[in-house]
C-alpha positions as a Markdown table, in Angstrom:
| # | Residue | x | y | z |
|---|---|---|---|---|
| 1 | Met | 140.1 | -206.4 | -69.0 |
| 2 | Leu | 139.8 | -202.8 | -68.7 |
| 3 | Ser | 142.9 | -200.9 | -70.4 |
| 4 | Val | 143.8 | -197.6 | -69.0 |
| 5 | Ala | 146.4 | -195.0 | -69.6 |
| 6 | Leu | 147.4 | -192.4 | -67.1 |
| 7 | Ile | 149.1 | -189.4 | -67.8 |
| 8 | Ala | 150.5 | -187.7 | -64.9 |
| 9 | Ser | 153.7 | -186.5 | -63.4 |
| 10 | Asp | 153.1 | -187.7 | -59.7 |
| 11 | Pro | 153.5 | -191.4 | -59.0 |
| 12 | Leu | 150.4 | -191.0 | -56.2 |
| 13 | Tyr | 148.1 | -190.9 | -58.9 |
| 14 | Ala | 149.4 | -194.5 | -60.1 |
| 15 | Ser | 149.1 | -196.0 | -56.8 |
| 16 | Trp | 145.4 | -194.2 | -56.2 |
| 17 | Leu | 144.2 | -195.5 | -59.6 |
| 18 | Ala | 145.7 | -199.2 | -59.1 |
| 19 | Asp | 143.7 | -199.4 | -55.7 |
| 20 | Val | 140.4 | -197.9 | -56.7 |
| 21 | Leu | 140.5 | -199.4 | -60.5 |
| 22 | Gly | 141.0 | -203.0 | -59.4 |
| 23 | Glu | 142.8 | -206.2 | -60.5 |
| 24 | Asp | 140.9 | -206.5 | -63.7 |
| 25 | Cys | 142.4 | -203.1 | -65.3 |
| 26 | Glu | 145.5 | -202.8 | -66.9 |
| 27 | Leu | 147.3 | -199.5 | -65.8 |
| 28 | His | 150.1 | -198.0 | -67.7 |
| 29 | Trp | 151.7 | -194.8 | -66.3 |
| 30 | Leu | 153.0 | -192.2 | -68.6 |
| 31 | Arg | 154.8 | -189.6 | -67.4 |
| 32 | Pro | 154.1 | -186.0 | -69.4 |
| 33 | Asp | 157.6 | -184.4 | -68.3 |
| 34 | Asp | 160.3 | -186.2 | -70.4 |
| 35 | Pro | 161.1 | -183.5 | -73.3 |
| 36 | Glu | 162.6 | -186.5 | -75.5 |
| 37 | Asp | 159.7 | -189.0 | -75.0 |
| 38 | Pro | 156.4 | -186.5 | -75.2 |
| 39 | Ala | 153.1 | -188.3 | -73.8 |
| 40 | Leu | 151.4 | -188.6 | -77.0 |
| 41 | Val | 154.7 | -190.7 | -78.4 |
| 42 | Gln | 154.2 | -192.5 | -75.1 |
| 43 | Leu | 150.6 | -193.6 | -75.4 |
| 44 | Gln | 151.1 | -194.4 | -79.3 |
| 45 | Arg | 153.5 | -197.2 | -78.5 |
| 46 | Leu | 150.8 | -198.9 | -76.3 |
| 47 | Glu | 148.1 | -201.3 | -77.7 |
| 48 | Pro | 145.2 | -198.9 | -78.0 |
| 49 | Pro | 143.6 | -198.5 | -74.1 |
| 50 | Asp | 139.9 | -198.1 | -73.5 |
| 51 | Ala | 140.4 | -194.8 | -71.7 |
| 52 | Val | 143.4 | -192.1 | -71.3 |
| 53 | Leu | 143.5 | -190.4 | -67.6 |
| 54 | Val | 144.9 | -187.3 | -67.3 |
| 55 | Glu | 146.2 | -184.9 | -64.9 |
| 56 | Pro | 144.6 | -181.5 | -64.8 |
| 57 | Asn | 146.3 | -180.1 | -67.5 |
| 58 | Ala | 144.1 | -178.3 | -70.0 |
| 59 | Thr | 146.6 | -178.2 | -73.0 |
| 60 | Leu | 147.5 | -181.8 | -72.5 |
| 61 | Ile | 144.0 | -183.2 | -72.3 |
| 62 | Arg | 143.1 | -181.2 | -75.5 |
| 63 | Asp | 146.2 | -182.8 | -77.1 |
| 64 | Val | 145.3 | -186.6 | -76.1 |
| 65 | Ala | 141.4 | -185.5 | -77.1 |
| 66 | Asn | 142.2 | -184.4 | -80.4 |
| 67 | Ala | 144.5 | -187.6 | -81.0 |
| 68 | Gly | 141.2 | -189.5 | -80.9 |
| 69 | Val | 142.7 | -192.8 | -79.5 |
| 70 | Ala | 140.2 | -193.3 | -76.5 |
| 71 | Leu | 137.9 | -191.8 | -74.2 |
| 72 | Val | 139.7 | -189.0 | -72.2 |
| 73 | Ala | 138.8 | -188.0 | -68.7 |
| 74 | Ala | 140.5 | -186.1 | -66.2 |
| 75 | Val | 142.1 | -186.7 | -62.7 |
| 76 | Ser | 142.8 | -184.4 | -59.9 |
| 77 | Met | 144.0 | -184.6 | -56.1 |
| 78 | Asp | 141.9 | -181.7 | -55.3 |
| 79 | Ser | 138.6 | -180.3 | -56.8 |
| 80 | Pro | 139.7 | -178.1 | -59.3 |
| 81 | Gly | 136.6 | -175.5 | -58.9 |
| 82 | Asp | 136.1 | -172.9 | -61.6 |
| 83 | Asn | 139.0 | -174.9 | -63.6 |
| 84 | Ala | 136.6 | -178.1 | -64.2 |
| 85 | Ile | 134.7 | -176.3 | -66.7 |
| 86 | Thr | 138.2 | -175.7 | -68.6 |
| 87 | Leu | 138.8 | -179.0 | -68.4 |
| 88 | Ile | 135.5 | -180.1 | -69.7 |
| 89 | Arg | 135.8 | -177.9 | -72.7 |
| 90 | Ser | 139.5 | -179.1 | -73.2 |
| 91 | Gly | 137.9 | -182.7 | -74.1 |
| 92 | Ala | 137.8 | -184.2 | -70.9 |
| 93 | Ala | 134.3 | -186.6 | -70.6 |
| 94 | Asp | 134.3 | -186.6 | -67.1 |
| 95 | Leu | 136.4 | -185.6 | -64.0 |
| 96 | Phe | 137.4 | -187.7 | -61.1 |
| 97 | Val | 138.9 | -185.9 | -57.9 |
| 98 | Met | 140.9 | -188.4 | -55.4 |
| 99 | Gly | 139.2 | -189.1 | -52.2 |
| 100 | Arg | 136.1 | -188.0 | -53.3 |
| 101 | Asp | 135.0 | -190.5 | -56.1 |
| 102 | Asp | 137.2 | -193.5 | -55.2 |
| 103 | Gly | 134.1 | -195.9 | -54.8 |
| 104 | Glu | 132.9 | -194.3 | -58.4 |
| 105 | Ile | 135.3 | -194.2 | -61.0 |
| 106 | Arg | 135.1 | -197.8 | -62.5 |
| 107 | Ser | 131.3 | -197.4 | -62.8 |
| 108 | Arg | 131.4 | -194.2 | -64.6 |
| 109 | Leu | 134.0 | -195.1 | -66.6 |
| 110 | Asp | 131.9 | -198.2 | -67.8 |
| 111 | Thr | 129.0 | -195.7 | -68.2 |
| 112 | Leu | 131.2 | -193.5 | -70.5 |
| 113 | Leu | 132.3 | -196.3 | -72.5 |
| 114 | Arg | 129.1 | -197.7 | -73.2 |
| 115 | Ala | 127.6 | -194.4 | -74.1 |
| 116 | Arg | 130.8 | -193.9 | -76.4 |
| 117 | Leu | 130.0 | -197.1 | -78.0 |
| 118 | Gln | 126.6 | -196.3 | -78.7 |
| 119 | Gln | 127.4 | -193.1 | -80.3 |
| 120 | Ala | 129.8 | -194.9 | -82.7 |
| 121 | Leu | 127.0 | -197.2 | -83.7 |
| 122 | Pro | 125.1 | -196.3 | -87.0 |
| 123 | Asn | 121.8 | -194.8 | -86.4 |
| 124 | Glu | 119.6 | -197.8 | -87.6 |
| 125 | Pro | 115.6 | -197.5 | -88.2 |
| 126 | Gly | 113.8 | -198.6 | -85.2 |
| 127 | Ser | 116.5 | -198.2 | -82.7 |
| 128 | Gly | 114.9 | -195.8 | -80.9 |
| 129 | Arg | 117.1 | -192.7 | -81.4 |
| 130 | Arg | 115.5 | -189.6 | -82.9 |
| 131 | Gln | 117.6 | -186.8 | -84.7 |
| 132 | Ala | 116.1 | -183.4 | -83.6 |
| 133 | Asp | 113.6 | -181.6 | -86.1 |
| 134 | Leu | 115.6 | -178.5 | -86.9 |
| 135 | Thr | 113.6 | -175.0 | -87.6 |
| 136 | Leu | 115.5 | -172.5 | -89.6 |
| 137 | Leu | 114.3 | -169.0 | -89.3 |
| 138 | Leu | 115.6 | -166.8 | -91.9 |
| 139 | Gly | 115.8 | -162.9 | -92.4 |
| 140 | Pro | 117.1 | -159.4 | -92.5 |
| 141 | Gly | 116.4 | -159.1 | -88.6 |
| 142 | Gly | 119.3 | -156.5 | -87.2 |
| 143 | His | 117.0 | -154.9 | -84.6 |
| 144 | Gly | 116.7 | -158.6 | -82.6 |
| 145 | Asp | 113.5 | -159.2 | -84.0 |
| 146 | Leu | 114.7 | -162.4 | -85.9 |
| 147 | Ser | 116.1 | -163.8 | -82.5 |
| 148 | Phe | 112.8 | -162.6 | -80.4 |
| 149 | Cys | 110.9 | -164.8 | -82.5 |
| 150 | Ala | 113.3 | -167.7 | -82.3 |
| 151 | Val | 113.2 | -167.4 | -78.7 |
| 152 | His | 109.2 | -167.6 | -78.4 |
| 153 | Leu | 109.1 | -170.5 | -81.1 |
| 154 | Ala | 111.8 | -172.4 | -79.0 |
| 155 | Leu | 110.0 | -171.7 | -75.7 |
| 156 | Ala | 106.8 | -172.6 | -77.5 |
| 157 | Leu | 108.2 | -175.8 | -78.6 |
| 158 | Leu | 109.2 | -177.1 | -75.3 |
| 159 | Gln | 105.8 | -176.5 | -73.9 |
| 160 | Glu | 104.9 | -179.6 | -76.6 |
| 161 | Val | 107.7 | -182.0 | -75.9 |
| 162 | Ala | 107.7 | -185.1 | -73.3 |
| 163 | Pro | 108.8 | -184.7 | -69.9 |
| 164 | Gly | 113.0 | -185.0 | -70.3 |
| 165 | Glu | 113.0 | -183.8 | -73.7 |
| 166 | Arg | 115.2 | -180.9 | -74.6 |
| 167 | Val | 115.4 | -177.9 | -77.0 |
| 168 | Leu | 118.0 | -176.0 | -78.2 |
| 169 | Leu | 118.1 | -172.6 | -79.6 |
| 170 | Leu | 121.1 | -171.4 | -81.6 |
| 171 | Asp | 121.1 | -167.8 | -82.3 |
| 172 | Leu | 123.4 | -166.5 | -85.5 |
| 173 | Ala | 121.3 | -163.3 | -86.0 |
| 174 | Leu | 121.9 | -159.8 | -85.7 |
| 175 | Pro | 122.8 | -158.1 | -83.2 |
| 176 | Cys | 125.1 | -160.8 | -81.7 |
| 177 | Gly | 123.7 | -162.5 | -78.4 |
| 178 | Ser | 120.2 | -161.0 | -78.9 |
| 179 | Ala | 118.7 | -164.1 | -77.9 |
| 180 | Leu | 120.2 | -163.8 | -74.2 |
| 181 | Val | 119.2 | -160.1 | -73.9 |
| 182 | His | 115.4 | -161.4 | -74.5 |
| 183 | Leu | 115.6 | -164.0 | -71.6 |
| 184 | Asp | 118.0 | -161.6 | -69.4 |
| 185 | Met | 120.7 | -164.1 | -69.7 |
| 186 | Ser | 124.7 | -164.4 | -70.1 |
| 187 | Gln | 126.7 | -167.4 | -71.6 |
| 188 | Ser | 130.6 | -168.4 | -70.8 |
| 189 | Tyr | 130.3 | -170.9 | -73.6 |
| 190 | Ser | 129.4 | -169.5 | -77.3 |
| 191 | Leu | 128.6 | -171.1 | -80.5 |
| 192 | Leu | 132.2 | -170.6 | -81.7 |
| 193 | Asp | 133.3 | -172.7 | -78.3 |
| 194 | Ala | 131.0 | -175.5 | -79.6 |
| 195 | Val | 132.1 | -175.4 | -83.1 |
| 196 | Asn | 135.8 | -175.9 | -81.7 |
| 197 | Asp | 134.2 | -178.8 | -79.5 |
| 198 | Thr | 132.5 | -180.4 | -82.2 |
| 199 | Tyr | 133.9 | -184.1 | -82.0 |
| 200 | Arg | 133.9 | -183.8 | -78.2 |
| 201 | Cys | 130.5 | -182.4 | -77.7 |
| 202 | Asp | 128.7 | -184.9 | -75.6 |
| 203 | Ala | 125.9 | -184.9 | -72.7 |
| 204 | Asn | 128.4 | -184.1 | -70.4 |
| 205 | Leu | 129.7 | -180.8 | -72.3 |
| 206 | Ile | 126.1 | -179.5 | -73.1 |
| 207 | Asp | 125.1 | -179.8 | -69.4 |
| 208 | Ser | 128.2 | -178.6 | -68.0 |
| 209 | Ala | 128.7 | -175.6 | -70.6 |
| 210 | Phe | 125.4 | -174.9 | -72.8 |
| 211 | Ala | 123.7 | -171.6 | -71.5 |
| 212 | Arg | 120.4 | -172.8 | -69.9 |
| 213 | His | 117.2 | -171.0 | -69.3 |
| 214 | Gly | 115.3 | -171.2 | -65.9 |
| 215 | Ser | 112.7 | -173.2 | -68.0 |
| 216 | Asp | 113.7 | -176.4 | -67.7 |
| 217 | Gly | 115.3 | -178.2 | -70.9 |
| 218 | Leu | 116.1 | -174.8 | -73.1 |
| 219 | Tyr | 119.4 | -174.4 | -73.9 |
| 220 | Leu | 121.1 | -171.4 | -75.7 |
| 221 | Leu | 124.2 | -171.2 | -78.1 |
| 222 | Thr | 124.7 | -167.5 | -79.5 |
| 223 | Leu | 127.7 | -165.6 | -81.1 |
| 224 | Pro | 129.8 | -163.8 | -78.6 |
| 225 | Glu | 128.0 | -160.5 | -77.7 |
| 226 | Asp | 131.0 | -158.5 | -78.3 |
| 227 | Gln | 131.2 | -160.4 | -81.6 |
| 228 | Ile | 132.7 | -157.8 | -84.4 |
| 229 | Gly | 132.5 | -158.6 | -87.9 |
| 230 | Pro | 132.2 | -162.1 | -89.7 |
| 231 | Pro | 132.6 | -164.7 | -87.4 |
| 232 | Pro | 135.4 | -167.1 | -88.0 |
| 233 | Val | 132.9 | -169.9 | -88.7 |
| 234 | Gly | 131.7 | -171.4 | -92.1 |
| 235 | Glu | 129.1 | -173.9 | -93.6 |
| 236 | Val | 131.7 | -176.9 | -93.4 |
| 237 | Glu | 131.9 | -175.9 | -89.7 |
| 238 | Leu | 128.4 | -175.6 | -89.1 |
| 239 | Ala | 127.3 | -178.9 | -91.2 |
| 240 | Ala | 129.9 | -180.9 | -89.0 |
| 241 | Leu | 128.4 | -179.4 | -85.7 |
| 242 | Leu | 124.5 | -179.6 | -86.3 |
| 243 | Pro | 124.6 | -183.5 | -86.6 |
| 244 | Val | 126.4 | -184.0 | -83.3 |
| 245 | Leu | 123.4 | -181.4 | -81.6 |
| 246 | Arg | 120.7 | -183.0 | -83.2 |
| 247 | Glu | 121.7 | -186.4 | -81.0 |
| 248 | His | 121.0 | -184.5 | -77.9 |
| 249 | Phe | 117.7 | -182.6 | -78.6 |
| 250 | Arg | 114.1 | -183.2 | -79.7 |
| 251 | His | 114.1 | -179.6 | -81.3 |
| 252 | Ile | 116.7 | -177.0 | -82.8 |
| 253 | Val | 115.4 | -173.7 | -83.7 |
| 254 | Leu | 118.1 | -171.9 | -85.5 |
| 255 | Cys | 118.1 | -168.4 | -86.5 |
| 256 | Ser | 120.0 | -166.4 | -89.4 |
| 257 | Gly | 120.1 | -163.8 | -92.0 |
| 258 | Pro | 121.9 | -162.7 | -95.1 |
| 259 | His | 125.0 | -161.3 | -93.2 |
| 260 | Trp | 126.3 | -164.8 | -93.6 |
| 261 | Pro | 127.6 | -165.7 | -96.9 |
| 262 | Ala | 125.0 | -167.8 | -99.0 |
| 263 | Ser | 126.7 | -170.6 | -98.6 |
| 264 | Val | 126.0 | -170.7 | -95.1 |
| 265 | Ser | 122.4 | -170.3 | -95.7 |
| 266 | Thr | 122.2 | -172.5 | -98.4 |
| 267 | Ala | 123.9 | -175.3 | -96.1 |
| 268 | Leu | 121.4 | -174.3 | -93.3 |
| 269 | Leu | 118.3 | -174.9 | -95.5 |
| 270 | Arg | 119.3 | -178.4 | -96.5 |
| 271 | Glu | 120.0 | -179.6 | -92.8 |
| 272 | Ala | 116.5 | -177.9 | -92.1 |
| 273 | Thr | 113.5 | -180.0 | -91.3 |
| 274 | His | 111.3 | -176.9 | -91.6 |
| 275 | Ala | 112.3 | -173.4 | -92.7 |
| 276 | Ala | 110.7 | -170.1 | -92.7 |
| 277 | Leu | 111.4 | -166.3 | -93.6 |
| 278 | Val | 110.4 | -163.8 | -91.2 |
| 279 | Ser | 110.1 | -160.3 | -92.2 |
| 280 | Asp | 107.8 | -157.3 | -91.7 |
| 281 | Gly | 105.9 | -155.5 | -94.0 |
| 282 | Gly | 107.5 | -152.4 | -94.1 |
| 283 | Ile | 109.0 | -151.0 | -97.3 |
| 284 | Val | 112.7 | -151.3 | -96.2 |
| 285 | Ser | 112.2 | -154.9 | -94.8 |
| 286 | Ser | 110.1 | -156.0 | -97.9 |
| 287 | Arg | 112.6 | -155.1 | -100.2 |
| 288 | Ala | 115.5 | -156.6 | -98.2 |
| 289 | Thr | 113.6 | -160.0 | -97.7 |
| 290 | Arg | 112.7 | -160.0 | -101.5 |
| 291 | Ala | 116.6 | -159.5 | -102.4 |
| 292 | Phe | 117.5 | -162.4 | -99.7 |
| 293 | Leu | 115.0 | -164.6 | -100.9 |
| 294 | Gln | 115.9 | -164.0 | -104.9 |
| 295 | Ala | 119.6 | -164.6 | -103.7 |
| 296 | Leu | 118.6 | -168.1 | -102.2 |
| 297 | Arg | 116.6 | -168.9 | -105.1 |
| 298 | Gln | 120.1 | -169.0 | -107.4 |
| 299 | Glu | 121.8 | -171.5 | -105.5 |
| 300 | Asp | 121.3 | -175.0 | -105.9 |
| 301 | Val | 119.0 | -175.6 | -102.8 |
| 302 | Ala | 115.2 | -176.5 | -102.8 |
| 303 | Leu | 112.9 | -173.8 | -101.4 |
| 304 | Ser | 109.7 | -175.6 | -102.0 |
| 305 | Gly | 108.8 | -175.8 | -98.3 |
| 306 | Leu | 110.0 | -172.6 | -97.1 |
| 307 | Gly | 107.3 | -170.2 | -95.4 |
| 308 | Leu | 106.9 | -166.9 | -94.1 |
| 309 | Ile | 106.2 | -165.4 | -90.8 |
| 310 | Cys | 105.1 | -162.3 | -91.2 |
| 311 | Asp | 106.1 | -160.0 | -88.0 |
| 312 | Ser | 103.4 | -157.6 | -88.3 |
| 313 | Ala | 103.5 | -156.6 | -84.4 |
| 314 | Arg | 106.6 | -154.5 | -85.6 |
| 315 | Gly | 103.9 | -151.9 | -86.3 |
| 316 | Val | 105.6 | -150.5 | -89.6 |
| 317 | Gln | 103.4 | -152.2 | -92.2 |
| 318 | Ala | 103.2 | -151.2 | -95.8 |
| 319 | Leu | 101.6 | -154.7 | -96.7 |
| 320 | Asp | 99.8 | -157.0 | -94.9 |
| 321 | Ala | 100.7 | -160.3 | -94.1 |
| 322 | Pro | 98.7 | -162.1 | -97.1 |
| 323 | Asn | 99.8 | -159.5 | -99.5 |
| 324 | Leu | 103.7 | -159.7 | -98.2 |
| 325 | Ala | 103.4 | -163.7 | -98.8 |
| 326 | Arg | 102.1 | -163.1 | -102.3 |
| 327 | Leu | 104.6 | -160.6 | -103.4 |
| 328 | Leu | 107.6 | -163.1 | -101.7 |
| 329 | Glu | 105.7 | -166.0 | -103.6 |
| 330 | Leu | 105.8 | -168.0 | -100.4 |
| 331 | Pro | 103.1 | -169.8 | -98.2 |
| 332 | Leu | 101.9 | -167.8 | -95.4 |
| 333 | Trp | 102.7 | -169.6 | -92.1 |
| 334 | Glu | 101.7 | -167.1 | -89.5 |
| 335 | Asp | 101.1 | -163.4 | -88.9 |
| 336 | Leu | 102.1 | -161.9 | -85.6 |
| 337 | Arg | 100.0 | -159.4 | -84.9 |
| 338 | Gly | 100.6 | -158.7 | -81.4 |
| 339 | Ser | 100.8 | -155.3 | -79.6 |
| 340 | Pro | 104.1 | -153.4 | -80.1 |
| 341 | Gln | 104.2 | -152.2 | -76.7 |
| 342 | Met | 103.6 | -155.7 | -75.2 |
| 343 | Arg | 106.6 | -156.8 | -77.3 |
| 344 | Ala | 108.7 | -154.0 | -76.1 |
| 345 | Lys | 107.4 | -154.6 | -72.5 |
| 346 | Ala | 108.9 | -158.2 | -72.6 |
| 347 | Val | 112.2 | -157.1 | -74.3 |
| 348 | Asn | 112.9 | -154.2 | -71.8 |
| 349 | Arg | 112.2 | -157.0 | -69.0 |
| 350 | Gly | 114.1 | -159.8 | -70.3 |
| 351 | Glu | 110.9 | -161.9 | -69.7 |
| 352 | Pro | 109.4 | -164.2 | -72.2 |
| 353 | Leu | 105.9 | -162.5 | -73.8 |
| 354 | Phe | 104.4 | -165.8 | -72.4 |
| 355 | Gln | 104.9 | -164.1 | -69.0 |
| 356 | Val | 104.5 | -160.8 | -69.8 |
| 357 | Ala | 101.0 | -161.1 | -71.6 |
| 358 | Pro | 100.0 | -164.7 | -72.3 |
| 359 | Arg | 97.0 | -163.6 | -74.1 |
| 360 | Asp | 99.1 | -161.5 | -76.9 |
| 361 | Ala | 98.4 | -162.3 | -80.1 |
| 362 | Thr | 101.8 | -162.8 | -81.1 |
| 363 | Ala | 102.4 | -165.5 | -78.2 |
| 364 | Arg | 99.2 | -167.4 | -79.5 |
| 365 | Ser | 100.6 | -167.4 | -83.0 |
| 366 | Leu | 104.0 | -168.8 | -82.3 |
| 367 | Gln | 102.1 | -171.4 | -79.4 |
| 368 | Ser | 100.0 | -172.5 | -82.4 |
| 369 | Leu | 102.9 | -172.6 | -85.0 |
| 370 | Ala | 104.8 | -174.3 | -82.5 |
| 371 | Leu | 102.1 | -176.8 | -82.1 |
| 372 | Arg | 101.8 | -177.7 | -85.8 |
| 373 | Leu | 105.6 | -178.0 | -86.2 |
| 374 | His | 105.8 | -180.5 | -83.3 |
| 375 | Arg | 103.2 | -182.6 | -84.8 |
| 376 | Gly | 104.4 | -182.7 | -88.3 |
| 377 | Val | 101.5 | -180.7 | -89.7 |
| 378 | Ala | 101.9 | -178.5 | -92.6 |
| 379 | Pro | 102.3 | -175.2 | -91.2 |
| 380 | Gln | 101.5 | -173.0 | -94.1 |
| 381 | Gln | 98.1 | -170.9 | -95.0 |
| 382 | Glu | 97.2 | -169.9 | -98.3 |
| 383 | Ala | 98.8 | -166.8 | -100.0 |
| 384 | Pro | 96.3 | -164.8 | -101.5 |
| 385 | Ala | 96.5 | -162.4 | -104.3 |
| 386 | Gln | 99.2 | -159.4 | -104.6 |
| 387 | Gly | 97.4 | -155.9 | -104.2 |
| 388 | Phe | 98.4 | -152.3 | -104.7 |
| 389 | Trp | 101.0 | -152.3 | -102.0 |
| 390 | Gly | 102.8 | -155.0 | -103.6 |
| 391 | Arg | 103.3 | -153.4 | -106.7 |
| 392 | Leu | 104.5 | -150.2 | -105.1 |
| 393 | Ile | 107.4 | -152.0 | -103.7 |
| 394 | Gly | 108.7 | -153.7 | -106.6 |
| 395 | Ala | 106.9 | -156.6 | -107.4 |
């Protein structure tokens, strides 16, 4: 028998749910408006129910969801409109509207409960459940170039996955929200929101809240574009969020830089399936990249799989890609030697380079890299010997 707790002030909810859930459902009606007997205290006196249905009150839904006692869903007499996303963000796994969803509530609850049970099961070998591959791009950035590279690698990976599989781009680079600019998008739900919703993040929240590009299957989470100063998130929060997200995507591309504490970068490196530094061959960027790399090498994290993507298309080269790889003592993954003019055109339009200039060398290089990453083929190329320019910038 299904056991459901209802938290609502109006008795109409109780009579409605008693009718639509059927005789094989044990319904407990709890009133939230008794200051001497709060709803959560009433809930604790019950045998743990299978689900808790709550009136459209975001604070109350959040409190019940944080208690973690059961599946939580919202019920409403009328369509909540724009308030629906607030209820989902607060922790509601679904929203049932009186008169609209009467014939579906029981079956949808059963589906949610089965999914909850499946998520609680260990990820056994051979179970068919695959964690997303996480490709980490690190670099000094600061001009949106790191995000540009991450955006296009994510789009290229999307072309490699099977129908129905999805790709997520996590943009932690500077300037904040650059990935949104490159794709002419906006977001109402940021990475900081996702961190707060870590333990309520499921397919429903992803589909309803995450920004989604017109390309079927590409989702984005970035820092808020108006974020000033260090974000209120660290390695503990990110390490908790990433495994949850990896349950729902085939690939995750994450870009970040030295503006985060070293502990964040090392935590991301430990999580990554593949990792690369992205730098151009200019003297300033090369020095900054080298300092960042030296800081990483002082941490207790393996860097043997770290590669280099040389962003030659920025047109500020003092070192060519092979010599930059030699200077940094990293294997060269790709040399992005496309046209700076075509890149600027794509950025200004807010359109992918794959649309603006599909035959551009940068576009082809990232497509080639995406194919190798998706197939699990070693992406690196050999790094030749260092030359004069490497000695010039301090090798």
